[in-house]
N, C-alpha and C positions, 0 to 999 in steps of 0.2 A: 802150949801157954808161949811159946818162942814164936808163935806162929799167929798166933791170937796177936801178938804188939808187934809185928812187921805186919799186920792187916789194920791195922788200927795208923800206924806211924805213913802207910801212904795211903789207909782216905786224907786222914790229915794235910800234909802234903796236896793232895786235889783240890781239898777247903781253896788251901791258901792260895792255889796256883788261880785257882777260877776269880776268888774274889782280888786277888792285884788282878787279873785281866778287867771285872766288873768297873773298880773304879775304875780306872783308862777310860775307860767308856764315856766313864758317867762325866768322867771332866773332864774331856769333850765336849760332848753333851751342850751344857752349861755352862761352859769357857767363855771370857768377857770376845775373845775373840769371836766364837765361834757366833755370839751372839747378835756385834753388831758391825762384822764382813758383811760389807756391796756385796750384790746380787747376780750375778755376768751376764750381762745386757744379748739380749738376738743377737742375731744377724737381720736389718731391716730386707723385708723384700720390696724392691721397684718395679709396682705393674706398669707396662706396658701404657702410657697412651695414645688414647681412641683420635687418628687423622678424619677433620669434618675440613664440609664445603658447608657455608652457610650461603643464604642466597634471597630476597622474593620473591614472593611467586601469590598464585588467586586462587578458588578454585576455582572448576567449571566440570562440568558433566563431560565425559568421554563423549564423544568424538560432538560437531559443531553444532552451538546452540540450532534452531530452523527460527527465524520472524515467518512466521505465520503470517501470509498476506492475500488478498485477488489478484486473481489474472489481470492482465493489461488491460484489460478495455474494459474494468470493473474498477477499475481506479478509481473514481471520480463518486462511485455507487458511498450508502450511509448504511454504516451497521445499521439492522434493524431490533435485530434479538441476541445476546450475550452467551452463553450458553453453558462457560462456564465459571471456574474465579482461579484467584492466582493462588495455586496450590496444587487445584485436581488434577492428578493420577489418570489419562485420555488413554486408550487406543487406538490403534490406526482405525482411519476411514472413519472416528469418529466423530460429527459435528460440533466445529469450535460453534459456528457465527452463523445468524442469516442477513444476505446481501438485505437491502430496500428495492432490491432488485424482484426482489422472488419471483413477486405475486402479477407483475409486467412481464414477464417469462412465463408463470406459471400456464397467464390467460394466455400466450403464445404459441406452448403445446398447446393448451383446448384450440384452437384456431386450425393449431396444424394434423389439429388428430379430426380431425372438420371434414379439412377439403382432403384428408384417405379416402372418408366413409365416401364423398364427393366423388372423388375420380375412381374404384371400387365399383360403387351403383354405376360411374361412366362406362368404362368397363363391361359393367355383367351391361347394359343396356344397345352398347354395342354389339357383341357377343349378341344378341337376343336379333339381333334386328328391327328394322324401323316398322312399330306401326303402323293399324291405317287411318289411323288421324293425326299421326305427325306434322302428314305434308301437311293438312289439312294449319297443322297448328304452324310450320315454316312458315307458308304463304301466309297467317296472318299476320306472321312479325313480316315480312317482309315491306305487307303492306302501311303497317302500325309503325314502320323504317321513313319509312316513305314519306307519311304523313309526319312524322315528326320532325322533318329534313326538312317540307314543306312552312312548315309553323315556325322556327324559332329563325331559321332565314326570314320572313317578314316582320318579329318580332322585331330578329338587332336589325337590319332595312328600318323601319319605326323610326330603333334608335339613335341610330344615322343622322334619320332625315329630320330628327331630332336638335339632334346638339348641331346641325349643319344651321337651322333655323335660328335654335341660340347666339350662334356665333354672329351673324348676321344682324338678326334683335341689339346684339352687343352693340353691337363694333358701328352701327349706324348710329347708336345713342351717346359714345365716346366721341363718337365724333363730330356731334352734333355739338357735343358739352366744347372740343375744341375750336370750333372755327369762334363759338362762343368766346373762350377764354381768350383767343386771341384776338377778338377785335374789341371785346376790354381791354388785351394790352397795348393797340396801338394806337388808343383814343387814353389810358395812361401814358402813355410816351412822351403823345403830341402835346398833356400837357406839363407833362416832366418840361420837354422845351422849352414851353412855355411862360414859364415859371424861372426854369434858369433864366432866360431875356430877362425878366422881370427881374429878376433879382439885383442881373446883371448893372442893373439899368439904377439901381436903389431904390426901385419901387415899391416893390416887397423886399422882406427879411426870412435872411438866408431859414429858416426854419419851418416858415411856411413852404420857402419850395422845396424844402426837404420831406413835408413832410405827402409831397406832389409824386414827391419824386420817390415814397419810399412806397407809394399803390401799385406804382410801375414793375418797384420792383415780386413784389407782389403775385402781383399776377402774371411775374413773371413765373416764378417756383411751382403760384399753379396751373398755367401751363404743362408746365416739364413733366409733373404730378400727373398730370391727363394724360396726355400721353406716353410715360408709362402706365398708365390703368391701362391704353387701348392694346399695347403692346405684349402685356399681359395679358386679355381674355381672350386677344390674338395665339396666344403661344399653347395657351393649358384645351378651352376648348377645340382647338389643333389636333392638338396630343389627344385628349381625346375619343374623338374623331376618327385617329388612325389606328389607338388600341378598337373601340367597340370595328372598322376596317378587316382589325388583326383576329379577332373575336366573330366574329363572319365568316372571313374566312377560315379558320382555321377551325371552325363546328362545320362546316358546308364539305374538307378534307374526310371529318371524323364519320359525318352524318355516310356519304356517301364509300366511304370506304365500308361500313357497317353495311350498307343495302347490298355490294359486293358481294360482301361473306351471307350472307343471308340467303342472297340470291343464288349463292355458291355451292351455299347446304342445302336452300331447297332443289334440286338438281341434283345433289349429291345424295340428299335424303335414303331414297328409298332402294340403295343397293352397298349392300354391307361390302366392304373390301378388305384386304387384308391386312392394305395397309392403314385404316380404321383401327383395329384392333391395334395393332403396333402404335397408332400415336393413343390412344386411347390404355392404351397397358404403359409409354411409355409418362405422361403427365401421373399416371397416376405413382408411381416410378419415384418422378420426382416430388410427389405429394409426402413420396415414407423417408427422403431422404428430406425433408423441409422439418417432416418429424422430428427426424433425429436430429438435426441441428437444433429443433428446438428445445429440443428435449435434451440439447446437450449441455445449449447456454444457461438451463436451467438451471442444470446441476451443481456448475458453477454460483452462483447464486446460497449453493450450503456449501460455506469455508470445510471443511472434514483434515483434522491428521492425518499426516503422511502417515509419521509411525509413533507407533510408545512413546509414551513419556510423563514429564510432568510439565503443566503445564505456571512458569514462571513468573514470568510477569506480564502483566495485559496494558498493550495499548490502542486504543480505537475500544471506547466506551459506544452503548446504543445510540444513534444516534446523532453522533462523531462520525465523520466523512474519512474514510480510512489512510492514516498519513503513513511517511516513508518507512517509518517504524515497523506495519504493517499491526494485522490487530494482536494478534499474539507469540509471545515468543515459546518455544517449548527446547526442555533437553531434556536428555536421559540422562537421570538423578540416579537411576539404581547401581547407575557405574559411573563415582563421582574422581575426577583427576588433579591434580596436581601442574601450571603451570609455571617453574619455578627459569626465574632469569638470576644466570650466571655466568658472573664475570664470564669476559671474553678469555683469560688468562686462567681460568679453572676450568675450563670446561676439558682441556686434556687430560684432568686429571678421572672424566666420569666417565659411567661405566655403565647398562644394563644390565640390574636384573644388584641394582649399588639398594641397600635395605636406603630409608628415609625419614626421619621424623620431621612434622608439619607442626606448632607449635601457634594460640592466636589466643588470645582475650577472648573472641568471641565462644573459643571452643570449648565444651566443658572436656574435654581433654588431650591429650595427645594423638594425632594420627601419625599411623605410621602406609609405609607405602615402601613402592622398590623403581627404580630409575623402568621408564618403561622405552622410551624413544627423546634421543640428543638435534638437537633443533641442526640443519645442515647451513642457515646462516647469521651471519653475527647484524642486529642490528642496537639501535639505540633501547637503553633499559628507559620504560613505560608504567612502570610499580614500584615505584621512590621508599626510599629506606624511612624509619623512623626517625633517625638519627638525622637532622638538615645538613652537617656539619661531611653526606657525603655527597664526593660527587655525581648530582640529579646529569650527565652527560654518557654517566658509563654504556660501555661499548657488554653490549650481552649477547648469549645464546641461550632460546627458550628450548626448556630441559622440561618435560613431561613425566608426570611421576604415575602412578597404575597405585594410586587405593587400596588396604585389602580391604573385603565385605564389613566388618562392623565397623573398619574410618569412611565408606562411606554413605555406610546409614547416617553415622552422627554428618555429616557435610553433608547433605541432600540439601538440605533447604536454609545454604549458601552459601550458593555462585556466589562469583566476582567478591568475596573475599580475600581480604589483602591475610598472609599467609608469611611467618618466618620460616622455611623450610633449613634442616639441618642432614647431609649427603654423607653418611660415614662409609672415606672407601681403604 
């Protein structure tokens, strides 16, 4: 009995203790102080601010943009055919345009090729030796050349005689005209003097005197014109005679040389000498060289791409003369770069490999790249900022930024676009 009471007492005491502890805990949880106390403010962690350098720049293909033009010898040519459009991708060696000189140069190639064939035939003929009928043919050519000389000399001497006769006849006729006008002038001058005397004596009016004296002046002018015509006739006919005589002399010299050549050919045709073979071979070599030159000239009529790239701009269209800007511009737009103009005061902060963000309203999204090269020369700023308050005479250094492949693809068709770059330091 006593044991049970002690146990009950112990249990009651333990329960009372638990209730007391629970009450205190519950009070602390629902206490107004605990409900309305301000929570502790967590500490503010300040993130480091990233330092950057901004600059204005523009997009361009990697490497220089090529202005594709004709050779110096073909600068005055026109474009006959344009084989590309803006935006086309071409490979090295692809034809871009054909010049209007193509047909003429093609004809020159065909002519040079024909000359090679003639020289080849000549060499083969020399090596084969003279045929039986060659001597007779050479003799006939010699006789024909002599006959041509005599005929040409006779014709040209007859022409000279005709000119001399014309000069003599025209001179005589004009001199007769001069003599007649001189006689009329003498009579007119005599009448003028007589009328001047009569007018001085009051026998006639001044008007009558002037009318008669005017005839003397007019006749004097006619005499001078006739003299000028005579001089012109003599000069003109003399020049024609001199020219005809010069032609005659030239003809005689030319045909005499042909006769000498025909005579020498006639004498040597029966003999095949090593020197003849060498000469024929040299003529063939010369013809082959002329053919190669003609083919090279023809090749210049085809304007070809020196490297692969995109046709960025066309400057000369079919029918137009090639201007100073060339025919087209080619650029390797598969790798685009940005040329940023960094202020000279900021360029010391720039290092190759720094990450760059490129922005523009014309871009669908920002471009990313890295600093590739830093220029070595300070120059005046050429890309103007949008802010009109900026100093347009600022001194800058060009920094080349290589875009990553994805950014290059986005910028491929936007060469020369002005952009804003932000270089992370």
